[in-house]
N, C-alpha and C positions, 0 to 999 in steps of 0.2 A: 348228321351234320354235314358230311362231305357232299351228299346229294343236294342239300339245301344250298350250300355254297356254290356248287356248279350251276344250280338252277338260277341263282341270282345273276350269273353272268349273262344269261339269255334274256333277262328282263331289261327293257330299255324304257327310258322316259323321254318323251319328246316335248318336255316343257321348255327347253332352250331352243331358240331358232337356229337353223343351220347357218353356220358362219364360215367364211373362207379364211384360209391361213393368212397370217400377217405378211408373210413373204409374197404371197400371190397378190394381196392387196397393194403392197408397195410397188410391185411390177405394174399393176394397172394404173396406179396414181401417176407414174412417170410417163405414161403413154399420152400423146396429144390427141388421140382418137376419142377421148372422153369429152372433148369440146365440140360444139357446133357454133358456127358463126351467126351473127345477126342476119346476114344475107340469106343463109340457109333456112333459118327460122321464118323469115319474111316470105321466102319462096314457098315453103310448106303451107303457111297460113293462106297465102293468096291462091294457091292451087287447091286448097281444101283437102290436104292430105289427111285421110282418116286414121292413119297410123300414128299421128302426132298427138301427144298429150303434154301440154305445158303446165307445169306445177310451179306456181309462184310461192316461194317460201318466205316471203316478207310477212310482216304483221298485217292483220286485217285492215287497220287504218291506212297503211301504206298502199295496200291493194285497192282499197276504195278510192284513193286519190288518183291512181293511174295504174292500169293493167293492160296487158296485151289481150286482144279479143280472143275469146275461147279458152283462156287460161283458168285454171282451178287454183284457189287459194288454200294451201295447207301450210300454215306457219311451221317453221322448223321445230318449235317447241311442241307442236301437236302431231308431228310426223308419225310417231310410234303408236298413236292411238289405234285401237283395233279396227275401226272403220276406215281409217286412212291407208292402211297397208294393203288394202284390196286393190288400190290403183296400180300397184307395182307388180312386176313379174308376169304381166300378161303377154303371152307370145305374140310377136308381130307389132307390138306397140312401142314406140320410141318415146320415152319420158324425158322431157327437157326441163331441168330445174332452172328457175329464173329468180334473180334477186337484183338489188340495185347495182351490185358489182359481182365479182366472182366468189366472195368469201362465204356467204350463207349457202349459196348454191353448191359450192365445193364441199362444205361440211355435210350437206344433205347427201351429195353423191357418195362421199366416203362412208357415211352411215348406212346407206342402202346397199352399197357394194359389200361392206363388211357383213351384212345380213345375207349376202348371196344373191341379191337381186340383179338381174341382167337387163340390158336395154335402157340404161339410164345415161343421160348426158347433161352437160352444163353449157348454158348459153354464154359464150366467151364475152367478158366485159359487162354482162348484165344489161339492165335497162339504161345505164349511163352510156354504154356503147351504142345501144339501140337508138338513143336520141341523136348521137353524133353521126351515125352511119345511115340510118333509115329516115328519121324525122327531119334532120338538118344536114343532108349530105354536102360534102365539099366538092366543088367542081375541080377536075384535074387541069393542069396546065395544058396549053394548046399543043405542046410538043410531047406530051405524055403518050405512052403506048396505047394502042387502040383497045386493049383489054381494060385499061383504066377508064376509058370513055364509055365502054359498054357497061361496066360496073356502075358508073355514075348514072347512066340512062336507066338501068334497072332500079337503082336507089331512088331516082326522081319519080319513077312510076310507082314504086312502093310508097313513097311519101304521099303521093296523090291518093293512093288506095287507102292508107291508114288515117290520113288527116282530112280528106275531102278537099285538099288544096286545088285551086284552079290556077293554071299558069297563063300569063299573058305576055306578049312580046312588046317591049318598049320601043321608042323611036330609035335608040342606038343599037337595036338588035339583041339586047340582053333579055333573058327570060326572067320575068318577075313572078314570084309565086305568092299567091294570096291564100293564107290558111284560114279555113273555116272549120271550127271545132264541131265535131259531130256530137250529138247527145249520146251520153253513155247509157247503155241499157244494162240492167242487172244481169250478171252471169250466174247461172244456177250452179251452186256448189254441191258436190256430191254426185252420185251415180244412180243407176237403176236399182 
């Protein structure tokens, strides 16, 4: 009996996924490094960063209505499906969770962190912030710092890149942007 009891100590079952301690999770939750800005995401998309994987955690209907180019749709409710977990934990890949705001993306981030997945981030402000900063950027005041003007110039360029907008100068010297919607192509869901 004693030998069998000692033998059971060496038997392990890997049925449960590896999880981090709640204290460690709490430490990671309060770190601002889990967020990436819409500007950072736009720059990675424009530059064709191969290490970027955008995971849109909204419903399929919301995703079909509007999605960032190159994003993959994995609704939060389907995240733990066997085939979907293969997207996460790949060394060198930055997984950015996207939703309309921070709520669903944050929930997804916490869930994946709890399971011990590294390399995951949340797009701060979600698609609502994306619309305000990239699609419809606000021009800074004339006396604003040059950093603000440089950021605005980047955002205008990103706006043109993502919307196909063409700008034209009016008689009073202001820039008028004409937005031309591009036809949406279907994004392949899934991997190899």
